[in-house]
N, C-alpha and C positions, 0 to 999 in steps of 0.2 A: 502493501499499499504506499503510495505515495508521501511523505508529510508534507501538508500544506504550506511549512513554514519553508519550506523549500523550494516553495512559487515565489515569484517573484509579485509584491505589491501592487496594488494598484497606481499607489502613489509615485510607483518610480516613474511612469507618466507624466509625470511632471516635470520632471527635470529637462535642461536644453540639452542635458547627453544625452544620445540614444545609447540602448544599453540592450547588446548582445549577449544573452546567458545560454550556457549549457555547457557543460562537457565536451571538451574536443571542439569547442566553439574556435579555437586559434585557427584553426585552419582554413575559417572564411574571412582570415584575413586581408588577403589578397582582393578579394571579391568584393571584399568592403570596404579598401582601399580605392578600388578604380570604381567602385561609381560612386567614390566621392570629388571623383575628379582627379585622384593619382595617377602621374609619371615618373616620375624623379623622386623615390622615395629619402630619405633621413631614418634609420631606424636607432633608437638610442638606448642604448642599453648597456650591461655591466658583464664582468668575467666571469661569473658565479654563474648568470642566464646561461650562455655560453655554454657554459664546464654540465649546468644540464639539459644542453639540447633544445632549451627552448629558443633560442637565438636562431637557432640552423634549422628549425621547425618553420618559423615565419620569415624567414626567407625563404622556403621555399615556397611557400603556401604564394605572397607576393611577387616573385621569380614567375609562378605557374599560372599567373594575372596578367602576365608581359610587363612585368613593373620593374626599369633601373634601381636597384638599391643598395643605399651605400649604410655602411657601417661606422658608429662611435659608438666603443665599447666603453670608454675613459669613463666612467661612474664611477663615485667611491659614495660611499655611506653621506649621506650630510653634504651635499654637494657646495661648490663655491663657486662663486665666478670665474677661477679658472679654469672647474671645468665645463661649467657654462660655453666661455669662450673660446675652446678647444673642440667643442658640436660646432660654434657659427663656424667655425673655420674648414670644418667639412663639410657646413652647407655650403659654404662660397662657391669650395670647391668643387661641386659637383651642382650647383645652382640645380635646389631640389624644390618642390614645389608643394611639398607635403611631409608632414614626421610621424613616424610612430613610435609611441616609448612606451618600452614591456620590461620590466622589472616593479621592485617595491618602487613605495614613495619616491626616492631618490631619483631613481631612473626617468620617474614620470616626471618630474619635479627639472631637473637636467633641461628634457624634453623642450618644458611649457616654457624654460629661462631661455633657452634658444630661439623656438618662438619667436621672443620679446625682439631679441636684439639684430637678428637676423633680417625682420621682417620693417621693425622703427629705427635702426641703427643707433649706436653710442653704447651704454654700456651699462647693468644690471642694476647697479643704485640709480640710475634714470626712470626707472619704472618702481621705484620704492611708496608703495603707496596704492591705491587706488584709477582705473581709469588713466593709465598715464599715458599708453599708447593712442598715437595719432592715427599710424595708418594700419589697412587689412592684414589679418597675421593667417599664414598657412591651417589649413586643414590637418587637423590631427585624430590620431586614434589611439588609444592610451587603455594598455594588456595587462593589468596587474596582475602579476606573480605572488603576489603574500598579503593576505587577510589580512590590512592595517592602515593603512594613511589614507585611503578611500579618494588619494589623488585625482583620479580616472572621470572624480565630480566634481573636482572644484577649480574654477576660473583665476587660480594663485598659485604662483611658482615659488616655494621657499628657497633662498637661496641665501649663504652665510660667503660674509667679507671674510678674505684666508687672514688676515691682518689679526683682524679686533673680535674676528668669529658671531660676530651680529649678525642672526639672521635674517635677510629680506623678506618681508611680502611682499612679493608683487604680484600683483590682481588686475584685470580688467578683463568684460565681459569676454572679449577677442579674443582670450587667452583657453574658452572654455573645448573640451574634447570634441570634437562631431560623435564619434561614435567612443565607445568601453565598452571590450571585449572581458566579461564574466567569465571566464573557465576555470570550477573548482578542482580541474589534474592540475594547474597549473601551482597550485598550492603544493600539494602533495609531496614534492623534493626542496620544501625550505626544511632547513638544518634547527633544531629543534630551539636553540636560543632563538633564530631568528622568528619562528612561528609567535614564542612567546611573549615576546619583546612588540613584535609587531603586532597583536590579538590585546596588548595589554591597552597599545594606543588608542587599535578601534573603541574598545572600552571608555577609555577616557577622552575620547570623541563622542561618544555619544552620553555621555556625563556631560562633560561641561556645555556642550550647546542646549540643555535642558534648562541649564541654572544660567546661563549667562544673562547679562539685563538687555543685549541684544536680541535677544526670542523672539519667536513671534511663530504664529498660530499654523503656519507652514514647517516652521522648522520644526516645531514641535513634535507633527505627527511624524518627520522624519526620527528628528530620538528616537523617538517611543518604538518604531517601527525598528530601529537600529538595536537598540537595548534588548527589548525580546529575543533576537534572531542570536545577537552575542552572548545573552546570560546563560539562554541554554545550550547551545552550541561551548562554549571556550573549555567547559573540563575534559567533555567525550574526544575533544579534538588535539585535548593536552596528550591526553592517553595513550592516544591511538588515531595518526594520522593518518593510515588507511581508510579512515572513515567517510567516504564521503558526503554522508548525510550531514555530517558534523563540521565538515571544512565549507562543504554550501553553505551552510548560517552563517560560518563566519565573515565569508568572503562577498556574503548577502547584508549584513549587518555592516560592516565596512564600509560597504559602497553607499551604503542610508545616513551609515555615519557620517561619511563624509557631504553626502546630501544635506544636512542640517548643517554644517561648518558652513557649508555655502549661502545659507539663509539664517546664518546667527551668527556667533561669534565662538570662545574659548575662554578661559579664564585664569584663574592664580593657578592652576597647577602647571600649566604650562608653562605661563609667567615664572613659577619656580623649575621646571625641570627644565629651559634653556642654557642659564648658567650651570648648571651641573655637566650638561656634557660641554658646552664651552671649556670649565674647566678640572674637568675630571674623566672626559671621556669617556662619561656615563652612557651610555645606549638611551635613546629618547624614550624609548618605547619603556624601560626601567624607569627609568628619572620620569620621568609624570606619573606613572602605576606607582610608584611609592609614595610620590604628595598627593594623589587624588583624595587618599580617605580621609589625610586628616583637612585637607581645603574643605570639604563637603563637610565637618565639622568646625570647621571656623566659619561658614557658612553658612551654619544651622544652627548657631546658636542662637538664646535667647529665645527657640523654640519659633523660627523661620523655616521653610522648606521649599527652598524653588525646583525641586528635585521632586515634585510630591508625583506628574506625570509618571516616573518610574517606578516611585517607591512610598509609599503614607508617612514612614517611618526614619530618616533618613541616617540613625542607627544602625537600622538593619542593613539598609543600602551598602553605608560602608562599610561592618563584618561583612555582608556580601561578595564586596570587589576584594576584600581583603584574602577573601578565600581562595576566589578565584586566582589571585596574586600567589597564594602559596602550592597551589594545583599545578600550574607552571612551575614551581620551582628554582624561583627566582629569590635572591634576600628582600627583604622589605621593609629594612630600617638602613639609612644613611649610616650609619656606621661599618654597618658592614659593607658598605661601599667607597669608605677609605673618610671618609667626610667626617670632619671633629668641629667640635663648636665651637673652635677656632675659627672657622670658615666663615662659620653664620652669618657675621658684620659683610663681609665679601659678594659673599653671594646674595641676601638680602637686596642690598645696594644694587645691585646689575637685577637685579627681579623686579624690582621698582619700575628701571625703564622700558620692562616688555611688553611690548603695541598691548598686548591679549589681557595684560594685571587693568585696567581701565574698564574691561566688562563684567568683570567678576560682579557677582550677583550685592557680593557687600564691600563693602569701600577697602582696601588695601595698599597700604603704605611702606613704609621701609621697616617700621618697624614690626606690623599687623607682620609681614612676609616672615621677617625673622623670627616673631612667635613660630609660624608655620613651622618652620624650617627645623626647628629645636622640637617641636611634637615629633616629628619624623626620625629623629636622632636613634 
């Protein structure tokens, strides 16, 4: 019997990005790109995807459709402007008219970042903010291979400055993908730690978008749909990576959480996570997962519950997230990740400058963020 949670919800049809869903759908990439007008394609991916064979399969599909394909496979985690510039150089060399992003959030963000600079000129910093692209951008297809960022559903590219490690959120409606291919077979090759970190990231997106001051009726619907799938599929996906049903729940849940971000915003957990990644090289999903339960408790002190659409009792929600984190095998205290009390002041100072902090449902300043970090130690 088909699990109804494995079906795409009707709300997904409201997204500007067309979703093509199903096991084995990577094979349709070439036909989809050709239908969108592609002739010369830049495929942006990373070496891990090549090793798993996914890049070869994508290339085969694109070439079978008669397309001229060129590969940029230099993406690394937390892509910087240097990765974007290298991808742009490849795009210029071959005068591409279409982009495919294949991989996790890093590959998809790098592909979107390259699209900004290739079509509009300048540097990535010129597009930091919203709506700064003045020229049309190339059509793009995104193919996520992790159930994590939901980048394929968003019109933002998150690109870091290689010197300061500051993450620049560059958004524009023109950067939205034409098509997202959600193929749960692609997530089967994730290493366990990658699967855990990306899954936790997806959960944090569903939760923070539900509580942010920017939430709307539309974003709340996406947040709730995402949470239902992620919460039900998380442990099974961690313990049995061969469970296609669990991986499907996670992949769809991550995409829906990405849709929620597109219509809402994130909060203090992400503001706290970014300095942890920059200062201690803690994987983003782990950093935000460690902080999330404590941010929930901070935001709900005094009886408020901005997360009511997900759970009537915020402490129950925080404990459920901690249980999910435990099932992933990840440490859930900052001290286990090398962070000490003496680091809190510096971390809080940087966190207070993060864009997402301003959308937290309870106002947070540097002292408040220091308090949250101490809760997580």
